[in-house]
Residue, then its C-alpha position, 0 to 999 in steps of 0.5 A: m875367446a881363448e883356444a882350449a889348451f893342448k900340447l904335443t908331447n912326442l913323435a914316433p915314426v911308424l915304419h910299414v913292414k912286410d914281415m913282422p918277425t924279421a923286422l922285430a928280430y933286426y931291431r931287437e937283436k941288431l939294434g938293441f931296441k926293446v919292445t914297449f907295446s905290441w898289439q894283437e898276437p902275433p904282433r901286427y903293431v909294435c912300439l920298440c924304444l932305445d933310450d929316448v927314441s921310439i920306432h913303431l912297426n906296422s904290419y897291417v898296412p901295406p908298405e907302399g905309399a905315403s908316410h904314416v906319423a904318430i903325434f902324441c899329445k895332451g888335450v887331444d879333443a882340444l886339438y881335434e876341435r882346433f883343427v876342425a874350426r880352422g877347416v882342416t879336413i879330418t881323414e878319420p874322426i876322433t875315436d877311442e881305439p881298442y889299443g888304448m889310444r883316443e885319436f884322429v887322422i888328418t892326411d896332408p897334401d902329399r898323402h902323408r897320414l898324421v895320427f894325433g893321439q893320447g892314451t885313454g888313461e891319460h888326462 
């Protein structure tokens, strides 16, 4: 039986910040990044881009602890089923999130959170 098709398309580090306004000012004014996505008001999660590089800032998860990596893909449901079939422990099951992503989370042995997702408007 052939596995369903999926493709990883991008990767974004998610940096946990204590003070979003300070972090935003630094990345925009000092480094020249532009905000391409912002969630909630005032922003608690922001995507900033400079050329082909994305950095996500997250102020709603405490900055202590393991890393958090967002991995964008096409065919997120197929990837989810593949991981389940391989016995991967799913930390958070696949779901449609209010910020426009369909995603699921796994946690590696070192407690790093890997979030695999696809925009809900993408096919």
